[in-house]
C-alpha positions as MATLAB code, in Angstrom:
seq = 'TQGSASGLAIYAVGVLDGAATFNCGASDCYGYLTAGSRDTVLVIGANLIGLPLPALIPGNPALAGFTFSVQALGVLFSNTTIGNFTNRYRATIHD';
ca = [
    -102.851  -33.237  -29.258;
    -101.702  -36.373  -29.056;
     -97.822  -36.840  -28.821;
     -97.305  -32.818  -28.242;
     -94.384  -31.845  -27.299;
     -96.482  -29.575  -24.782;
     -95.080  -31.689  -21.130;
     -93.381  -34.593  -19.461;
     -95.329  -37.624  -17.967;
     -94.034  -38.800  -14.766;
     -95.329  -41.960  -13.723;
     -94.928  -44.340  -10.677;
     -96.607  -47.188   -8.993;
     -97.443  -48.479   -6.426;
     -98.887  -50.978   -4.393;
    -101.118  -49.229   -1.739;
    -104.175  -47.404   -2.140;
    -104.065  -43.498   -0.720;
    -104.164  -40.160   -0.986;
    -100.832  -38.437   -0.375;
    -100.947  -35.355   -0.407;
     -97.950  -33.101   -2.243;
     -97.534  -30.717   -0.574;
     -95.424  -28.207   -2.886;
     -96.065  -25.312   -0.312;
     -97.869  -23.128   -2.150;
    -101.220  -22.072   -2.915;
    -101.497  -23.559   -6.986;
    -100.300  -27.856   -5.355;
    -100.184  -30.475   -8.025;
    -103.049  -32.834   -6.022;
    -102.765  -35.919   -4.370;
    -100.501  -39.055   -5.442;
    -103.521  -41.857   -4.569;
    -101.152  -44.306   -5.895;
     -99.620  -45.173   -2.530;
     -97.456  -42.934    0.219;
     -94.864  -41.264   -1.519;
     -91.817  -43.478    0.522;
     -94.299  -46.275   -1.599;
     -94.160  -45.664   -4.978;
     -91.479  -46.397   -7.698;
     -91.094  -43.494   -9.984;
     -91.174  -46.262  -13.784;
     -90.911  -43.716  -16.050;
     -90.843  -40.915  -17.757;
     -92.515  -40.242  -21.361;
     -93.787  -36.856  -24.049;
     -97.099  -36.231  -22.831;
    -100.106  -38.274  -24.440;
     -97.761  -41.078  -25.960;
     -97.698  -44.456  -24.192;
     -94.936  -45.650  -21.849;
     -94.859  -49.594  -22.201;
     -94.183  -51.557  -19.640;
     -92.822  -55.451  -19.801;
     -94.707  -57.626  -17.803;
     -92.968  -61.003  -17.521;
     -95.067  -64.256  -17.827;
     -94.123  -65.457  -14.112;
     -96.711  -67.582  -12.539;
     -96.043  -65.945   -8.942;
     -97.551  -63.025  -10.236;
    -100.741  -63.307  -10.475;
    -103.644  -62.042   -8.805;
    -100.737  -59.535   -7.919;
    -102.475  -55.895   -7.920;
    -100.802  -51.979   -8.520;
    -101.664  -48.704   -8.492;
    -100.767  -46.451  -11.862;
    -100.161  -41.957  -11.910;
     -98.317  -40.039  -13.575;
     -97.297  -36.429  -12.753;
     -97.701  -33.809  -15.744;
     -95.713  -30.957  -15.403;
     -96.173  -28.311  -18.739;
     -92.418  -27.987  -20.830;
     -93.043  -24.089  -20.850;
     -93.732  -23.728  -17.002;
     -92.975  -26.643  -14.608;
     -94.741  -24.265  -11.554;
     -98.021  -26.143  -13.927;
     -99.077  -29.698  -13.867;
    -100.766  -32.355  -12.367;
    -101.885  -35.467  -11.058;
    -103.804  -38.226  -12.956;
    -106.464  -40.087  -11.976;
    -104.680  -43.580  -10.344;
    -105.470  -46.431  -12.532;
    -105.605  -49.942  -10.475;
    -104.550  -52.951  -12.086;
    -104.610  -56.734  -11.136;
    -101.809  -58.985  -13.239;
    -103.969  -62.504  -14.087;
    -102.731  -65.064  -15.258;
];
């Protein structure tokens, strides 16, 4: 259900594409972080699953052409061991 309080989505942005395994040490893993390596991604916010996360991008001409990736990790409130990474979204800032 959109906007339900069933879980939390944690958003990260990265500038490198990769397939870093999120090693959780269990047979059930969250999946793959593909927005960049764990050392290069930046957590930009969190919101309830199903709700948008607004982001303000400054109107700086130096950012034109900048390409980045966004990915989220969804975790259930009822059991934080259950969750998964979303597909990676790639974007480029245009002037």
